[in-house]
Structures are given as structure tokens and as C-alpha cells.
N, C-alpha and C positions, 0 to 999 in steps of 0.2 A: 415664705414671703421674702421679697427683696427688701432692701433698706428703705426704699421709698414707700413701702406699704402696699405695693401692687403685686399681684400674682404674675409670675412669668407666663409668657404666651403659651408655653407647653401646658402649664397647669390649667389655664383657661380653656384650652382646647379639650383636654381630658375631662375637665369638670362638666363640660357640656355633654359629653358622650354618656358618662355615668358617674355619679358621685361615688359609687362604690369603688370604681377603678382607682380613684385618688387614694383611697385608704389601703387597698391591697397592693403591695409593691410587686408581688410575683405576677399578678395579672397585668400590672402596669408595664413591667418588663416584657412580658409575653406580647402585649399589644404593640410595643415599640418594635420588637423583632419582626412581627407580622407585617407591620407597616413598611419597614425597611426592605423585607423580602419582596413585598408587592411592588415597591418602587423600583427595585432592581429588575424584576421580571418585566415590568412595563417599559423601563428604559432600554434594556438590552434587546428584548424581543427575540425574534428568530434569526435576525441577522441577514445579510445578503445571501442569496442562493449561490451555490458553488457551480462553476462551469465544468462540465466533464472534460477530462483530458484524454485524448486518444493516444493509445500506445503506438509508437512508431512501428511501421511494418518493416520487418527485416526480410530481405530476399532469401529464398530457399537456399541458394548456393552459399550465401554468407553464413547461414546457420550450420550448414554441413561443414564449411571450412572451420568454424569455431570449434565444433565438436572434434574434427580431425586434428586440429591444433592441440587440443587437450591430450589426444592420443600421442602426438609427437612429443609433448612435454613429459608425459608419464611413462610411455612405452607400453601401456596396457590398455585393453578395451574394457570399459566398465559400462556404466549406464548410457554412455554416449551412443552405443550401438542402437539402442531403441530409438533415440532421437534421430540418428542418421537414417534409419529405416523409414521412419515416419516422414522425414523430409524428402527421401528418395521417392516415396509414394506420391508426394505432391509434385515432385519434379517430373514424374512419369507423364503427367498431363501436358506439361509444357514441352519436354524434350525426352521422349521415350527411349531413344537410342542411347543417349548419355546416361540416363537413369539405369538402363540395363547393364551397361559397362561398369558403372559404379557399384551396382549390387553384386556383380561378380567379384569385384575387388574387395568389397566389404566381406564377402564370404571367405576370401583368402585371409583377410586381416584378422578375422575372428580366431584363427588358429595360431596367430603369431604373437610373440612377446618380445620385449626388449628392443634391441637395435633393428631387428627385422620388421617389427610392428611400426617403428618410427619411420623407416624407409618407405614402407607401403603406404602409410598415411600421408607422407609428403608427396608420393606419386599421385595419390588421389586428389590432393589439394591442387597439384599442377593441372590435372585434368579438368578441374572446375574453372 
């Protein structure tokens, strides 16, 4: 009770729900936690829907150039070869003659390492 002899508003609310809740503090605390959680869920809700973001399309030649540039920097063929082959397959639909030339160059590039691989990769970049 407060000094004025009146029950606080919270106590009045809880006493109307159940007189036992006023006596049992653990249930009283549990009820408060449940009420707060319900209020949070109702106030937050699902939120606004997200808008899908489309990935920018990169041209086939740009992807091949990026992979060849990695070869120029490292002097070795690694996993780039598989990417380049996949992109050359796509390029074959658009420009079959250039794709065939680049496939031949890629076959040569596979056997090269170091400075020779760098030169061959730079040649291929120029052809693109």
C-alpha cells in the first residue's frame, strides 16, 4: 500500500485477475514477463517486407578477363580454368569463332607457368 492508503494501479489490476497472483511473487513475476513479451511481439510484428535485390549481370567477357587477370597476377592456372571454360561455353552462343580461338589459347595456357603463363593470359585478355 502507498502512503495515501490506496493500492497502486498494478496491484488493482492483478487483484482483479486473481487474488492468488498477488500472494505468489513468482507467478506475479512470470505474469509480468509474459505481458511484456506479448506487448513486444504485438508492437514489433513482422516488420516491413524486404525487397529482393537483383545481382548485377556481368558480361561474359568481363568474367573471363577477371579470371585471366588472376592468372597474370599469380602466373599459374588454378580454379580459374573451370570458370573460363564455363564462360567460353556461354560465349560460344554469341560469338563461336572467338570462343574457339580462346579455347585453343586456354589449352596452351594450361601447360604454361610463370612468365610464359602471364604473357599468354595477357594475349588472351587483348583478344577479348
